[in-house]
C-alpha positions as CSV (number, residue, x, y, z in Angstrom):
1,M,31.7,6.0,-13.0
2,T,31.0,9.7,-14.8
3,E,30.5,11.3,-11.6
4,N,34.4,10.4,-10.8
5,K,35.4,11.7,-14.2
6,V,38.2,14.7,-14.4
7,S,39.7,16.3,-16.7
8,T,42.8,18.8,-17.1
9,H,40.8,21.3,-18.0
10,D,38.2,21.2,-14.9
11,A,38.0,24.4,-13.5
12,V,36.4,26.3,-9.9
13,I,33.3,27.2,-10.6
14,D,33.5,31.4,-11.0
15,E,29.9,33.0,-11.4
16,R,31.5,36.1,-12.9
17,N,31.7,34.4,-16.6
18,D,28.1,34.7,-16.6
19,S,28.7,38.2,-17.8
20,I,31.8,38.4,-19.3
21,L,32.3,40.7,-22.4
22,I,33.7,38.8,-25.4
23,Y,35.4,40.4,-28.3
24,V,34.5,39.8,-31.8
25,N,36.1,41.7,-34.9
26,G,36.6,44.7,-32.8
27,D,34.0,44.7,-30.5
28,L,32.9,43.3,-26.9
29,F,29.6,41.9,-26.6
30,P,27.9,40.2,-23.4
31,R,28.3,36.4,-23.3
32,S,24.7,35.8,-24.6
33,E,24.7,38.4,-27.8
34,A,28.7,37.3,-28.6
35,K,27.8,35.8,-32.0
36,V,29.1,34.4,-35.5
37,S,27.9,33.7,-38.7
38,V,26.8,30.2,-39.8
39,Y,28.4,30.9,-43.1
40,D,31.8,31.6,-40.7
41,S,34.5,29.8,-42.3
42,G,34.8,28.3,-39.0
43,F,31.5,27.2,-37.9
44,M,31.2,25.5,-41.5
45,L,34.3,23.8,-42.1
46,G,36.6,24.0,-39.4
47,D,38.6,26.5,-41.2
48,G,40.4,28.5,-38.8
49,I,43.1,28.4,-36.1
50,W,43.3,29.4,-31.9
51,E,46.1,30.0,-29.2
52,G,45.3,29.2,-25.9
53,L,46.9,31.9,-23.2
54,R,46.9,32.1,-19.3
55,L,46.7,35.3,-17.4
56,Y,49.0,35.4,-14.4
57,D,48.8,38.5,-12.2
58,G,48.7,40.8,-14.8
59,H,50.8,38.9,-17.4
60,I,50.3,36.5,-20.1
61,P,53.2,34.4,-20.5
62,F,54.9,33.4,-23.4
63,L,52.8,35.6,-25.4
64,D,55.2,36.1,-28.0
65,E,55.9,32.2,-28.7
66,H,51.8,31.8,-28.5
67,L,52.0,34.8,-31.3
68,D,54.7,33.1,-33.0
69,R,52.6,29.3,-33.5
70,L,49.4,31.6,-34.5
71,Y,51.2,33.6,-37.1
72,E,53.1,30.4,-38.5
73,A,49.9,28.5,-38.9
74,A,48.5,31.4,-40.9
75,R,50.9,31.4,-43.2
76,Y,51.0,27.9,-44.0
77,L,46.8,28.2,-44.6
78,A,47.2,31.1,-46.8
79,L,45.0,33.3,-44.1
80,D,45.2,36.4,-43.8
81,I,44.9,37.7,-39.8
82,G,44.2,41.1,-41.3
83,K,46.3,42.6,-38.5
84,T,49.7,43.1,-36.7
85,R,50.9,41.0,-33.6
86,S,51.0,44.9,-31.7
87,E,47.4,45.0,-33.0
88,L,46.2,41.8,-32.4
89,T,48.1,41.7,-28.7
90,D,46.4,45.2,-27.7
91,A,42.8,43.7,-28.9
92,I,43.7,40.6,-25.9
93,W,44.9,43.3,-23.7
94,K,41.1,45.3,-24.4
95,T,39.2,42.3,-23.7
96,L,41.0,41.4,-20.4
97,Y,40.8,45.5,-19.5
98,A,36.9,45.0,-20.2
99,N,36.5,42.8,-18.1
100,D,38.5,44.1,-15.5
101,M,40.5,40.7,-15.4
102,H,43.7,40.3,-13.6
103,T,44.8,37.0,-13.0
104,D,43.3,33.2,-13.1
105,V,42.4,34.2,-16.7
106,H,42.1,31.5,-19.8
107,L,41.9,33.6,-22.9
108,R,40.9,31.3,-26.4
109,L,41.8,33.4,-29.2
110,M,40.7,32.2,-32.4
111,V,40.8,33.1,-36.6
112,T,39.0,31.8,-38.8
113,R,39.0,32.7,-42.5
114,G,35.6,34.6,-42.0
115,R,32.2,34.9,-43.3
116,K,31.4,32.9,-46.7
117,K,28.9,34.2,-49.3
118,K,28.5,30.3,-50.7
119,P,28.2,27.3,-48.1
120,F,31.2,25.9,-49.7
121,Q,35.3,25.2,-49.2
122,H,37.0,27.1,-51.9
123,P,38.9,29.5,-49.7
124,H,38.0,32.1,-52.3
125,L,34.1,31.9,-51.2
126,S,35.3,34.3,-47.9
127,V,35.5,37.2,-49.0
128,Y,34.8,39.4,-45.7
129,G,38.0,39.2,-44.6
130,P,38.5,37.4,-41.3
131,T,36.7,36.3,-37.6
132,I,38.8,37.4,-34.7
133,V,37.0,36.1,-31.6
134,I,39.2,36.5,-27.7
135,I,37.1,34.8,-25.3
136,A,38.8,35.5,-21.7
137,E,37.2,33.1,-18.7
138,H,37.7,34.1,-15.2
139,S,39.7,29.9,-15.3
140,Q,41.5,28.9,-11.7
141,P,42.4,25.0,-12.6
142,S,40.7,22.8,-9.9
143,E,42.8,20.9,-7.7
144,S,40.3,17.9,-8.4
145,A,43.0,16.7,-11.1
146,L,45.7,16.7,-8.9
147,E,44.4,15.3,-5.5
148,R,42.8,12.3,-8.2
149,G,45.1,12.2,-11.3
150,I,43.9,11.9,-14.7
151,R,43.1,8.2,-16.0
152,L,43.8,7.2,-19.9
153,H,42.4,4.8,-22.0
154,T,44.7,4.1,-25.2
155,V,42.4,4.8,-28.6
156,P,43.2,2.7,-32.1
157,H,43.1,6.7,-33.0
158,H,46.2,7.8,-34.1
159,R,47.9,11.4,-34.8
160,G,48.6,11.0,-38.1
161,L,51.2,11.5,-40.9
162,P,51.6,15.2,-41.5
163,L,50.4,14.9,-45.4
164,T,47.1,14.2,-44.0
165,Q,46.6,16.5,-41.6
166,D,49.3,18.1,-40.0
167,S,49.0,17.7,-36.3
168,K,51.5,20.4,-35.3
169,L,48.6,23.1,-36.4
170,N,45.9,24.6,-33.8
171,S,43.3,24.6,-35.7
172,H,39.4,24.3,-35.9
173,S,39.3,21.0,-37.1
174,K,39.3,19.0,-33.7
175,L,37.2,16.3,-34.7
176,N,40.0,13.6,-34.9
177,C,40.6,14.5,-31.0
178,I,36.8,14.5,-30.4
179,I,36.4,11.5,-31.5
180,A,39.3,9.9,-29.5
181,L,38.0,11.4,-26.0
182,N,34.6,10.2,-26.7
183,H,36.1,7.0,-26.7
184,A,37.9,6.7,-24.0
185,V,35.1,8.2,-22.0
186,Q,33.0,5.3,-23.2
187,A,36.1,2.9,-21.8
188,G,35.5,4.9,-18.2
189,A,38.8,6.8,-18.4
190,D,39.0,10.7,-18.2
191,E,41.0,11.7,-21.5
192,A,42.6,9.4,-24.6
193,L,46.2,8.6,-25.2
194,M,47.1,8.2,-28.6
195,L,49.5,6.5,-30.2
196,D,51.6,7.9,-33.6
197,P,51.1,5.7,-37.2
198,F,53.7,3.7,-36.4
199,G,52.5,2.5,-32.5
200,F,54.7,4.3,-30.8
201,V,53.3,6.9,-27.8
202,S,52.6,10.3,-29.1
203,T,50.2,12.7,-27.4
204,T,46.5,13.5,-25.3
205,N,44.0,14.1,-27.3
206,A,44.2,17.5,-25.6
207,C,47.9,17.5,-23.7
208,N,51.1,16.8,-24.0
209,F,52.2,13.3,-22.5
210,F,55.7,12.6,-20.1
211,I,56.5,9.3,-17.9
212,V,59.3,9.8,-16.0
213,R,61.6,6.1,-15.6
214,R,64.2,5.5,-13.3
215,G,64.8,9.2,-12.9
216,E,64.5,10.0,-16.6
217,V,62.0,12.2,-18.0
218,W,60.3,10.8,-21.2
219,T,58.3,12.6,-23.8
220,S,57.5,11.5,-27.8
221,T,59.8,12.8,-30.9
222,G,57.1,15.3,-31.3
223,D,56.6,14.2,-35.1
224,Y,53.1,13.9,-35.1
225,C,51.8,16.0,-31.9
226,M,51.2,19.5,-31.2
227,N,54.3,20.6,-30.2
228,G,52.9,22.6,-27.0
229,I,54.7,25.5,-25.6
230,T,54.3,24.1,-21.9
231,R,56.1,21.1,-23.3
232,Q,59.0,22.9,-24.5
233,K,59.0,24.7,-21.5
234,V,59.5,21.8,-19.3
235,I,61.3,19.8,-21.6
236,E,63.9,23.0,-20.9
237,L,63.5,23.4,-17.3
238,C,64.9,20.0,-17.2
239,R,67.8,20.3,-19.1
240,S,68.5,23.8,-17.3
241,N,68.3,22.0,-14.3
242,G,70.4,18.5,-14.3
243,I,66.7,16.4,-15.2
244,P,67.2,13.4,-17.6
245,V,65.0,14.5,-20.2
246,F,64.8,12.8,-23.6
247,T,62.4,13.4,-26.6
248,R,61.9,9.7,-28.4
249,N,59.5,6.8,-29.4
250,Y,58.5,4.5,-27.1
251,S,55.7,2.3,-26.5
252,L,52.8,1.3,-24.5
253,V,55.2,-1.7,-22.6
254,D,57.6,2.1,-21.5
255,A,54.4,3.8,-20.5
256,Y,52.9,0.9,-17.9
257,G,56.2,0.4,-16.3
258,A,56.8,4.3,-15.7
259,D,57.6,5.2,-12.3
260,E,55.6,8.5,-13.2
261,A,53.5,10.2,-15.7
262,F,52.2,13.3,-16.4
263,L,50.6,15.6,-18.9
264,T,51.4,19.7,-20.2
265,G,49.4,22.1,-21.3
266,T,48.3,26.0,-20.8
267,F,45.8,25.6,-18.7
268,G,46.2,23.4,-16.3
269,A,50.6,23.2,-16.7
270,Q,51.2,20.1,-15.4
271,T,48.4,17.4,-14.4
272,P,49.7,13.9,-12.7
273,V,48.5,10.5,-14.6
274,F,47.5,7.9,-12.2
275,E,46.6,5.3,-14.6
276,I,46.7,4.1,-18.2
277,D,44.5,1.0,-19.2
278,G,43.4,0.4,-16.0
279,R,47.2,-0.2,-14.5
280,V,48.5,1.9,-11.8
281,V,51.5,4.4,-12.7
282,G,54.2,4.1,-10.2
283,E,52.4,4.3,-6.8
284,G,48.8,5.9,-8.3
285,K,50.3,9.3,-7.3
286,A,52.1,12.2,-8.1
287,G,55.7,11.7,-8.0
288,P,58.0,13.7,-6.6
289,V,59.6,14.1,-10.3
290,F,56.4,15.6,-11.1
291,H,56.3,18.1,-7.9
292,R,59.7,19.2,-9.1
293,I,59.0,20.4,-12.3
294,R,55.5,21.9,-11.3
295,E,58.1,24.2,-8.8
296,L,60.4,25.0,-11.5
297,Y,57.8,26.1,-13.6
298,K,55.7,28.0,-11.3
299,A,58.9,29.9,-11.2
300,L,59.5,30.2,-14.7
301,I,56.2,31.5,-15.0
302,R,57.1,34.0,-11.8
303,T,61.0,35.1,-13.6
304,D,58.7,35.7,-17.4
305,R,56.5,38.1,-15.6
306,A,58.9,40.1,-14.2
307,E,61.2,40.3,-17.4
308,G,58.1,40.6,-19.7
309,I,55.2,42.9,-20.9
310,H,52.7,42.8,-18.0
311,D,49.9,45.3,-17.1
312,P,48.6,44.4,-13.3
313,A,46.3,47.4,-13.4
314,G,44.8,45.6,-16.9
315,N,45.3,48.7,-18.7
316,P,46.2,48.1,-22.6
317,D,47.3,51.9,-23.0
318,S,50.4,51.3,-19.7
319,R,51.9,47.9,-21.4
320,D,55.3,47.9,-21.7
321,E,56.4,48.8,-25.6
């Protein structure tokens, strides 16, 4: 079944990515030369945070909201990013400009507590300042996920209580999700469906999860998962366009009986789910509510670009202030 695997992060192969420049602490390095220390907190302990961003036609949608989440996480972790929002934004545009990138680009912005003087976990050992890395790749989502849909498998690994590790943190510590994904892949699925501590449907290992029942859109309460920015935009779009939407507790019984199901995330926007635990969802294809939401989201991206900060030339010096 391996050859049939699809993922919400499948992208069209682009050879330009072989020669990209990667931002590391203020400098740009060829892909093969971009490195961080083995003493880095992120490598050693998963002590870091990150954001995924998209570039559409010279514009990064919802950039302020992504930065809000990044800086909020940094405050929670007592991690000093070492740059203002404006300086970090300039670093993002510097990376895009250096790579002559204009559209269909995915960026991964990563901040760790930085290099440590000894290989132990105490934050006070990170004495050299934070590590900031920006990877920008030409990355157009593959149509295969839309055409073939995602197959989910419910795993025993749940999204836990905030008093263990808060799922709302976009942290480098992703081992729980990786274990869940491995479990799902070994079961023959594409991605993992994860429950909350009480057995209600929460999220997948990488994306937020929605179902459609009798014209109503349902997603989890958000108490035990990353409250994704794309997730919130879909909820807002439903509310403003007369589509009933509910954030609520629901079980696998509800998910198995759904008419449609789909995932949301920054990379793929919305991706249909055709199968859960071997059960075909609805008619086993992307449904009308999914298609309507996807078109509304595309229109929102266009509106955000028209009203927000963008730079079709990729020149950081010409951005709107």
